[in-house]
DSSP file (Angstrom, degrees, kcal/mol; ACC not computed):
  #  RESIDUE AA STRUCTURE BP1 BP2  ACC     N-H-->O    O-->H-N    N-H-->O    O-->H-N    TCO  KAPPA ALPHA  PHI   PSI    X-CA   Y-CA   Z-CA
    1    1 A M              0   0    0      0, 0.0     2,-0.5     0, 0.0    86,-0.2   0.000 360.0 360.0 360.0 137.0    0.0    0.0    0.0
    2    2 A I  E     +A   86   0A   0     84,-2.7    84,-2.7     2,-0.0     2,-0.3  -0.974 360.0 167.2-116.0 129.5    1.2    3.5   -0.9
    3    3 A S  E     +A   85   0A   0     -2,-0.5     2,-0.3    82,-0.2    82,-0.2  -0.998  14.6 173.6-149.8 139.7   -0.4    6.3    1.1
    4    4 A I  E     -A   84   0A   0     80,-2.0    80,-3.0    -2,-0.3     2,-0.5  -0.966  24.6-134.1-137.3 156.6    0.1   10.0    1.7
    5    5 A V  E     +A   83   0A   0     -2,-0.3     2,-0.3    78,-0.2    78,-0.2  -0.954  35.8 160.4-110.3 132.4   -1.9   12.7    3.5
    6    6 A R  E     -A   82   0A   0     76,-2.7    76,-2.1    -2,-0.5     2,-0.4  -0.997  30.1-144.4-150.8 146.2   -2.4   16.0    1.7
    7    7 A S  E     -A   81   0A   0     -2,-0.3     2,-0.4    74,-0.2    71,-0.1  -0.935  15.2-147.1-109.9 136.5   -4.7   19.0    1.8
    8    8 A L        -     0   0    0     72,-0.6    71,-3.8    -2,-0.4    72,-0.3  -0.851  16.8-146.8-100.8 140.7   -5.7   20.8   -1.3
    9    9 A S     >  -     0   0    0     -2,-0.4     4,-2.0    69,-0.3     3,-0.2  -0.514  28.5-107.0-101.5 168.5   -6.2   24.6   -1.1
   10   10 A Q  H  > S+     0   0    0      1,-0.2     4,-2.7     2,-0.2     5,-0.2   0.864 123.3  59.0 -60.7 -34.4   -8.6   26.9   -2.9
   11   11 A A  H  > S+     0   0    0      2,-0.2     4,-2.5     1,-0.2    -1,-0.2   0.877 103.8  50.9 -61.8 -36.7   -5.5   28.1   -4.8
   12   12 A D  H  > S+     0   0    0      2,-0.2     4,-2.5    -3,-0.2    -2,-0.2   0.921 110.1  49.2 -64.8 -43.8   -5.0   24.5   -6.0
   13   13 A F  H  X S+     0   0    0     -4,-2.0     4,-2.2     1,-0.2    -2,-0.2   0.927 113.3  47.2 -59.1 -45.1   -8.6   24.4   -7.2
   14   14 A N  H  X S+     0   0    0     -4,-2.7     4,-2.2     2,-0.2    -2,-0.2   0.902 111.8  49.2 -65.5 -42.1   -8.1   27.7   -9.0
   15   15 A A  H  X S+     0   0    0     -4,-2.5     4,-2.2     2,-0.2    -1,-0.2   0.905 111.4  49.5 -65.1 -41.2   -4.9   26.7  -10.6
   16   16 A F  H  X S+     0   0    0     -4,-2.5     4,-3.0     1,-0.2     6,-0.4   0.900 110.2  51.5 -65.0 -39.3   -6.4   23.4  -11.8
   17   17 A A  H  X S+     0   0    0     -4,-2.2     4,-2.4    -5,-0.2     5,-0.2   0.912 109.7  50.1 -61.1 -42.3   -9.4   25.4  -13.2
   18   18 A A  H  < S+     0   0    0     -4,-2.2    -2,-0.2     1,-0.2    -1,-0.2   0.899 116.5  40.5 -64.2 -40.7   -7.0   27.7  -15.1
   19   19 A V  H  < S+     0   0    0     -4,-2.2    -2,-0.2     1,-0.2    -1,-0.2   0.902 123.6  37.3 -74.9 -41.5   -5.0   24.8  -16.6
   20   20 A S  H  < S-     0   0    0     -4,-3.0    -2,-0.2    -5,-0.2    -3,-0.2   0.732  98.5-128.5 -85.3 -22.8   -8.0   22.5  -17.4
   21   21 A G     <  +     0   0    0     -4,-2.4     2,-1.4    -5,-0.3    -3,-0.1   0.467  66.6 132.7  83.9   1.5  -10.5   25.2  -18.5
   22   22 A D        +     0   0    0     -6,-0.4    -1,-0.2    -5,-0.2    -2,-0.1  -0.691  20.0 161.9 -88.9  89.0  -13.1   23.8  -16.0
   23   23 A N        +     0   0    0     -2,-1.4    -1,-0.1    -3,-0.1     5,-0.1  -0.042   9.1 159.0 -99.1  29.9  -14.2   27.0  -14.4
   24   24 A N    >>  -     0   0    0      1,-0.2     3,-2.2     2,-0.1     4,-1.1  -0.324  47.0-129.1 -52.3 129.4  -17.4   25.7  -13.0
   25   25 A P  H 3> S+     0   0    0      0, 0.0     4,-2.4     0, 0.0     8,-0.4   0.728 103.5  72.3 -61.4 -20.7  -18.3   28.0  -10.1
   26   26 A I  H 34 S+     0   0    0      1,-0.2    16,-2.1     2,-0.2    -2,-0.1   0.766 107.7  37.1 -62.9 -22.2  -18.7   25.1   -7.7
   27   27 A H  H <4 S+     0   0    0     -3,-2.2    -1,-0.2    14,-0.2    17,-0.1   0.751 132.3  21.4 -96.1 -30.0  -14.9   24.8   -7.8
   28   28 A V  H  < S+     0   0    0     -4,-1.1    -2,-0.2     1,-0.2    -4,-0.1   0.499 103.9  74.0-124.9  -5.6  -13.8   28.4   -8.0
   29   29 A D     X  -     0   0    0     -4,-2.4     4,-2.9    -5,-0.2     5,-0.2  -0.850  48.3-174.2-120.0  98.1  -16.5   30.8   -6.7
   30   30 A P  H  > S+     0   0    0      0, 0.0     4,-1.9     0, 0.0    -1,-0.2   0.851  86.6  52.4 -58.8 -36.3  -16.9   30.7   -2.9
   31   31 A D  H  > S+     0   0    0      2,-0.2     4,-0.6     1,-0.2    -2,-0.1   0.938 113.7  42.8 -66.3 -46.1  -20.0   33.0   -2.9
   32   32 A F  H >4 S+     0   0    0      1,-0.2     3,-1.4     2,-0.2    -1,-0.2   0.945 114.7  50.9 -61.0 -48.6  -21.8   30.8   -5.5
   33   33 A S  H >< S+     0   0    0     -4,-2.9     3,-1.8    -8,-0.4     6,-0.8   0.811  98.7  65.3 -63.0 -32.3  -20.8   27.6   -3.7
   34   34 A A  H 3< S+     0   0    0     -4,-1.9    -1,-0.3     1,-0.3    -2,-0.2   0.765 100.6  52.6 -61.5 -24.3  -22.0   28.9   -0.3
   35   35 A R  T << S+     0   0    0     -3,-1.4    -1,-0.3    -4,-0.6    -2,-0.2   0.369  98.1  84.5 -93.5   3.8  -25.5   28.8   -1.8
   36   36 A T  S X  S-     0   0    0     -3,-1.8     3,-0.6    -4,-0.1    -3,-0.0  -0.442  98.2 -97.6 -98.0 175.5  -25.3   25.2   -3.0
   37   37 A R  T 3  S+     0   0    0      1,-0.2    -1,-0.1    -2,-0.1    -3,-0.1   0.708 123.4  58.8 -64.9 -18.5  -25.9   22.0   -1.1
   38   38 A F  T 3  S-     0   0    0     -5,-0.2    -1,-0.2     2,-0.1    -4,-0.1   0.802  92.2-147.7 -81.2 -30.2  -22.2   21.7   -0.5
   39   39 A G  S <  S+     0   0    0     -6,-0.8     2,-0.3    -3,-0.6    -5,-0.1   0.276  71.4  29.5  82.0 -12.7  -21.9   25.1    1.3
   40   40 A R  S    S-     0   0    0     -7,-0.3    -2,-0.1   -14,-0.1    -9,-0.0  -0.962 102.5 -60.0-163.2 173.5  -18.4   25.8   -0.1
   41   41 A T        -     0   0    0     -2,-0.3    37,-0.6   -14,-0.1     2,-0.3  -0.239  47.5-154.3 -64.8 151.5  -16.2   25.1   -3.0
   42   42 A V  B     -E   77   0B   0    -16,-2.1    35,-0.2    35,-0.2     3,-0.1  -0.919  20.7-100.1-125.9 152.9  -15.4   21.5   -3.9
   43   43 A S        -     0   0    0     33,-2.7     2,-0.3    -2,-0.3    33,-0.2  -0.293  35.4-106.1 -68.0 150.4  -12.4   20.0   -5.7
   44   44 A H     >  -     0   0    0      1,-0.1     4,-1.3   -17,-0.1     3,-0.4  -0.591  29.4-130.3 -64.9 137.0  -12.4   18.9   -9.3
   45   45 A G  H  > S+     0   0    0     -2,-0.3     4,-1.7     1,-0.2     3,-0.2   0.897 107.2  53.8 -59.6 -40.3  -12.5   15.1   -9.3
   46   46 A M  H  > S+     0   0    0      1,-0.2     4,-2.0     2,-0.2    -1,-0.2   0.761  99.0  62.5 -71.4 -22.5   -9.6   14.9  -11.8
   47   47 A L  H  > S+     0   0    0     -3,-0.4     4,-1.3     2,-0.2    -1,-0.2   0.922 104.0  49.6 -63.1 -42.2   -7.5   17.1   -9.5
   48   48 A L  H  X S+     0   0    0     -4,-1.3     4,-1.6    -3,-0.2     3,-0.5   0.932 110.3  50.2 -59.4 -45.0   -7.8   14.4   -6.9
   49   49 A Y  H  X S+     0   0    0     -4,-1.7     4,-3.0     1,-0.2    -1,-0.2   0.845 102.3  60.4 -66.1 -31.7   -6.8   11.8   -9.5
   50   50 A T  H  X S+     0   0    0     -4,-2.0     4,-1.9     2,-0.2    -1,-0.2   0.862 102.8  52.4 -65.1 -32.5   -3.7   13.8  -10.6
   51   51 A V  H  X S+     0   0    0     -4,-1.3     4,-1.5    -3,-0.5    -1,-0.2   0.933 111.7  46.2 -64.9 -44.4   -2.4   13.6   -7.0
   52   52 A L  H  X S+     0   0    0     -4,-1.6     4,-2.2     1,-0.2    -2,-0.2   0.903 109.7  54.0 -62.3 -40.6   -2.9    9.8   -7.2
   53   53 A W  H  X S+     0   0    0     -4,-3.0     4,-2.6     1,-0.2    -1,-0.2   0.867 103.4  56.9 -63.7 -34.8   -1.2    9.8  -10.7
   54   54 A G  H  X S+     0   0    0     -4,-1.9     4,-1.8     2,-0.2    -1,-0.2   0.889 106.9  49.1 -60.7 -38.8    1.8   11.6   -9.1
   55   55 A L  H  X S+     0   0    0     -4,-1.5     4,-2.4     2,-0.2     5,-0.3   0.906 108.7  53.0 -65.9 -41.3    2.1    8.7   -6.7
   56   56 A V  H  X S+     0   0    0     -4,-2.2     4,-2.7     1,-0.2    -2,-0.2   0.950 110.9  46.7 -57.0 -48.8    1.9    6.2   -9.5
   57   57 A Q  H  < S+     0   0    0     -4,-2.6    -1,-0.2     1,-0.2    -2,-0.2   0.839 111.9  51.4 -65.3 -32.9    4.7    8.0  -11.3
   58   58 A K  H  < S+     0   0    0     -4,-1.8    -1,-0.2    -5,-0.2    -2,-0.2   0.913 122.6  28.8 -69.1 -42.4    6.8    8.2   -8.1
   59   59 A Y  H  < S+     0   0    0     -4,-2.4    -2,-0.2     1,-0.2    -1,-0.2   0.613 131.7  35.3 -97.8 -14.5    6.5    4.5   -7.3
   60   60 A Y  S >< S-     0   0    0     -4,-2.7     3,-2.2    -5,-0.3    -1,-0.2  -0.551  85.3-158.4-133.6  67.4    6.1    3.1  -10.9
   61   61 A P  T 3  S+     0   0    0      0, 0.0    60,-0.2     0, 0.0    -3,-0.1  -0.179  75.8  13.6 -54.8 134.7    8.4    5.4  -13.0
   62   62 A G  T 3  S+     0   0    0      1,-0.2    59,-0.2    -5,-0.1    -5,-0.1   0.457  88.0 155.0  81.8   1.4    7.4    5.4  -16.6
   63   63 A A    <   -     0   0    0     -3,-2.2     2,-0.4    -7,-0.2    -1,-0.2  -0.277  31.6-146.3 -61.4 147.4    4.1    3.7  -16.1
   64   64 A R  E     -B  119   0A   0     55,-2.7    55,-2.7    -7,-0.0     2,-0.4  -0.930  17.0-115.9-115.6 141.6    1.4    4.3  -18.7
   65   65 A Q  E     +B  118   0A   0     -2,-0.4    53,-0.2    53,-0.2     3,-0.1  -0.621  32.0 174.1 -74.9 127.7   -2.3    4.5  -18.0
   66   66 A V  E     -     0   0A   0     51,-3.2     2,-0.3     1,-0.4    52,-0.2   0.820  65.0 -29.9 -98.9 -49.3   -4.2    1.7  -19.7
   67   67 A N  E     -B  117   0A   0     50,-1.3    50,-2.8     2,-0.0    -1,-0.4  -0.978  56.7-165.3-160.2 167.7   -7.7    2.4  -18.2
   68   68 A Q  E     -B  116   0A   0     -2,-0.3     2,-0.4    48,-0.2    48,-0.2  -0.992  10.5-156.5-154.1 154.1   -9.3    3.7  -15.1
   69   69 A T  E     -B  115   0A   0     46,-2.5    46,-1.7    -2,-0.3     2,-0.4  -0.996  20.3-178.6-130.3 137.7  -12.7    3.9  -13.3
   70   70 A L  E     -B  114   0A   0     -2,-0.4     2,-0.3    44,-0.2    44,-0.2  -0.999  11.2-177.9-139.7 139.2  -13.5    6.6  -10.8
   71   71 A M  E     -B  113   0A   0     42,-1.8    42,-2.4    -2,-0.4    -2,-0.0  -0.981  13.7-156.1-132.0 148.2  -16.4    7.5   -8.6
   72   72 A F        +     0   0    0     -2,-0.3    40,-0.2    40,-0.2    39,-0.1  -0.746  19.4 168.9-124.7  81.4  -16.7   10.5   -6.4
   73   73 A P        +     0   0    0      0, 0.0    38,-0.2     0, 0.0    -1,-0.1   0.694  66.7  24.7 -73.1 -19.3  -19.3    9.6   -3.7
   74   74 A N  S    S-     0   0    0     37,-0.3     2,-0.0    36,-0.1     0, 0.0  -0.968  88.1 -96.8-142.0 156.4  -18.6   12.6   -1.4
   75   75 A P        -     0   0    0      0, 0.0     2,-0.5     0, 0.0    37,-0.1  -0.333  24.5-141.0 -74.2 156.1  -17.3   16.2   -1.9
   76   76 A T        -     0   0    0    -33,-0.2   -33,-2.7    35,-0.1     2,-0.2  -0.978  20.4-157.6-117.5 118.6  -13.7   17.2   -1.2
   77   77 A Y  B >   -E   42   0B   0     -2,-0.5     3,-1.3   -35,-0.2   -69,-0.3  -0.645  25.6 -93.4 -99.6 152.9  -13.3   20.6    0.4
   78   78 A A  T 3  S+     0   0    0    -37,-0.6   -69,-0.3    -2,-0.2    -1,-0.1  -0.315 105.1  12.2 -60.8 142.5  -10.4   23.0    0.4
   79   79 A D  T 3  S+     0   0    0    -71,-3.8    -1,-0.2     1,-0.2   -70,-0.1   0.408  90.7 126.1  71.8   1.9   -7.9   22.7    3.3
   80   80 A D    <   -     0   0    0     -3,-1.3   -72,-0.6   -72,-0.3    -1,-0.2  -0.775  65.7-116.8 -86.3 131.6   -9.3   19.4    4.6
   81   81 A P  E     -A    7   0A   0      0, 0.0    24,-2.3     0, 0.0    25,-0.5  -0.467  36.4-172.9 -66.8 136.9   -6.6   16.7    5.0
   82   82 A H  E     -AC   6 104A   0    -76,-2.1   -76,-2.7    22,-0.2     2,-0.6  -0.975  22.5-131.1-131.0 145.1   -7.2   13.7    2.8
   83   83 A R  E     -AC   5 103A   0     20,-3.1    20,-2.2    -2,-0.4     2,-0.5  -0.879  18.8-159.2 -97.5 121.4   -5.5   10.3    2.6
   84   84 A F  E     -AC   4 102A   0    -80,-3.0   -80,-2.0    -2,-0.6     2,-0.4  -0.895  18.5-175.9-101.6 122.9   -4.5    9.4   -1.0
   85   85 A T  E     -AC   3 101A   0     16,-3.1    16,-2.3    -2,-0.5     2,-0.4  -0.967  21.4-170.5-132.9 136.8   -4.0    5.6   -1.3
   86   86 A L  E     -AC   2 100A   0    -84,-2.7   -84,-2.7    -2,-0.4     2,-0.4  -0.982  10.3-174.0-117.2 134.7   -2.9    3.2   -4.0
   87   87 A N  E     - C   0  99A   0     12,-1.9    12,-3.1    -2,-0.4     2,-0.6  -0.994  23.3-132.4-129.6 125.6   -3.2   -0.6   -3.4
   88   88 A E  E     + C   0  98A   0     -2,-0.4    10,-0.2    10,-0.2     3,-0.1  -0.656  32.7 166.5 -75.8 120.1   -1.8   -3.2   -5.8
   89   89 A I  E     +     0   0A   0      8,-3.0     2,-0.3    -2,-0.6     9,-0.2   0.581  62.2   9.2-113.0 -13.6   -4.6   -5.7   -6.4
   90   90 A A  E     - C   0  97A   0      7,-1.3     7,-2.9     2,-0.0    -1,-0.4  -0.959  54.5-172.2-162.1 148.1   -3.3   -7.6   -9.4
   91   91 A A  E     + C   0  96A   0     -2,-0.3     2,-0.3     5,-0.2     5,-0.2  -0.952  18.2 150.9-146.8 125.2   -0.2   -7.9  -11.5
   92   92 A T  E >   - C   0  95A   0      3,-2.4     3,-2.4    -2,-0.3    -2,-0.0  -0.979  63.2  -9.3-152.5 140.8    0.3   -9.8  -14.8
   93   93 A D  T 3  S-     0   0    0     -2,-0.3     3,-0.1     1,-0.3    -1,-0.0   0.807 128.6 -44.2  45.0  49.0    2.4   -9.5  -17.9
   94   94 A G  T 3  S+     0   0    0      1,-0.2    26,-3.0    25,-0.1     2,-0.4   0.606 118.1 107.8  76.2  10.5    3.8   -6.0  -17.2
   95   95 A R  E <   -CD  92 119A   0     -3,-2.4    -3,-2.4    24,-0.2     2,-0.4  -0.937  48.0-165.0-121.9 146.9    0.5   -4.6  -16.1
   96   96 A I  E     -CD  91 118A   0     22,-2.4    22,-3.0    -2,-0.4     2,-0.5  -0.992  10.6-149.0-130.8 136.2   -0.7   -3.7  -12.6
   97   97 A V  E     -CD  90 117A   0     -7,-2.9    -8,-3.0    -2,-0.4    -7,-1.3  -0.924  21.1-169.9-103.5 127.2   -4.2   -3.0  -11.4
   98   98 A L  E     -CD  88 116A   0     18,-3.2    18,-2.5    -2,-0.5     2,-0.4  -0.932  21.2-134.7-117.0 136.7   -4.3   -0.6   -8.5
   99   99 A S  E     -CD  87 115A   0    -12,-3.1   -12,-1.9    -2,-0.4     2,-0.5  -0.755  26.1-155.9 -80.7 140.9   -7.2    0.4   -6.3
  100  100 A T  E     +CD  86 114A   0     14,-2.6    14,-2.2    -2,-0.4     2,-0.4  -0.981  19.6 165.7-123.5 125.1   -7.3    4.2   -6.0
  101  101 A Q  E     -CD  85 113A   0    -16,-2.3   -16,-3.1    -2,-0.5     2,-0.4  -0.995  22.5-167.7-141.8 146.7   -8.9    5.8   -3.0
  102  102 A V  E     -CD  84 112A   0     10,-2.1     9,-3.1    -2,-0.4    10,-1.6  -0.995  16.9-175.2-130.1 127.5   -9.1    9.2   -1.4
  103  103 A M  E     -CD  83 110A   0    -20,-2.2   -20,-3.1    -2,-0.4     2,-0.4  -0.963  30.5-116.6-125.6 139.8  -10.6    9.5    2.1
  104  104 A R  E  >  -C   82   0A   0      5,-3.0     4,-2.1    -2,-0.4     5,-0.3  -0.614  24.1-146.5 -70.0 125.3  -11.3   12.5    4.2
  105  105 A V  T  4 S+     0   0    0    -24,-2.3    -1,-0.2    -2,-0.4   -23,-0.1   0.894  89.5  60.6 -63.8 -41.6   -9.1   12.1    7.3
  106  106 A A  T  4 S+     0   0    0    -25,-0.5    -1,-0.2     1,-0.2   -24,-0.1   0.862 128.7   4.2 -59.2 -40.9  -11.5   13.8    9.8
  107  107 A D  T  4 S-     0   0    0     -3,-0.2    -1,-0.2     2,-0.1    -2,-0.2   0.380  94.6-114.2-130.0   3.3  -14.4   11.4    9.3
  108  108 A G     <  +     0   0    0     -4,-2.1    -3,-0.1     1,-0.2     2,-0.1   0.581  55.2 163.3  74.4   9.4  -13.1    8.6    7.0
  109  109 A S        -     0   0    0     -5,-0.3    -5,-3.0    -6,-0.1     2,-0.5  -0.403  39.8-125.3 -63.7 133.6  -15.5    9.6    4.2
  110  110 A L  E     + D   0 103A   0     -7,-0.2    -7,-0.2     1,-0.2     3,-0.1  -0.702  34.6 170.1 -79.3 123.5  -14.6    8.2    0.8
  111  111 A V  E     +     0   0A   0     -9,-3.1     2,-0.3    -2,-0.5   -37,-0.3   0.606  69.7  26.2-111.3 -18.7  -14.3   11.0   -1.7
  112  112 A L  E     + D   0 102A   0    -10,-1.6   -10,-2.1   -40,-0.2     2,-0.4  -0.975  63.5 173.7-143.0 132.2  -12.7    9.0   -4.6
  113  113 A D  E     +BD  71 101A   0    -42,-2.4   -42,-1.8    -2,-0.3     2,-0.3  -0.989  27.3 104.6-138.2 127.5  -13.0    5.3   -5.2
  114  114 A G  E     -BD  70 100A   0    -14,-2.2   -14,-2.6    -2,-0.4     2,-0.3  -0.950  51.1-104.4-171.9-168.5  -11.7    3.6   -8.3
  115  115 A Q  E     -BD  69  99A   0    -46,-1.7   -46,-2.5    -2,-0.3     2,-0.4  -0.985  18.1-162.8-140.3 149.3   -9.2    1.4  -10.1
  116  116 A S  E     -BD  68  98A   0    -18,-2.5   -18,-3.2    -2,-0.3     2,-0.5  -1.000   7.1-154.4-132.7 134.6   -6.4    2.1  -12.5
  117  117 A E  E     -BD  67  97A   0    -50,-2.8   -51,-3.2    -2,-0.4   -50,-1.3  -0.942  20.6-173.2-105.2 126.3   -4.6   -0.3  -14.7
  118  118 A I  E     -BD  65  96A   0    -22,-3.0   -22,-2.4    -2,-0.5     2,-0.4  -0.874  17.6-143.2-118.8 152.2   -1.1    0.7  -15.6
  119  119 A A  E     -BD  64  95A   0    -55,-2.7   -55,-2.7    -2,-0.3     2,-0.5  -0.943  19.3-133.4-110.7 134.7    1.4   -0.8  -18.0
  120  120 A L              0   0    0    -26,-3.0   -57,-0.1    -2,-0.4   -58,-0.1  -0.756 360.0 360.0 -89.9 129.9    5.1   -0.7  -17.0
  121  121 A S              0   0    0     -2,-0.5    -1,-0.1   -60,-0.2   -59,-0.1   0.461 360.0 360.0 -80.6 360.0    7.4    0.5  -19.7
């Protein structure tokens, strides 16, 4: 198991919006977000996955993404600590299947749940 704890900031949400072009106000506008069911801005789902992908690249240098499945059952708020985890669940013929999870540290809520299959170069 590979695991880190990290908090993403509103500045991280804003930078990801600028790079990705996803300027949905739920991610970047605190006033708008305060009036939603979330009550504040929430992370882009793919921003969460990019943190996990950074772990993949650190521990499996040169790996290529073959496929992935991702679900986002709960919101991820700025400045809350989250545990980002990769678990190797299968390995065959130069490919590895990893479970990918992100959990809110404070209450253990799952905010990203998925799998990634990678090919080792």
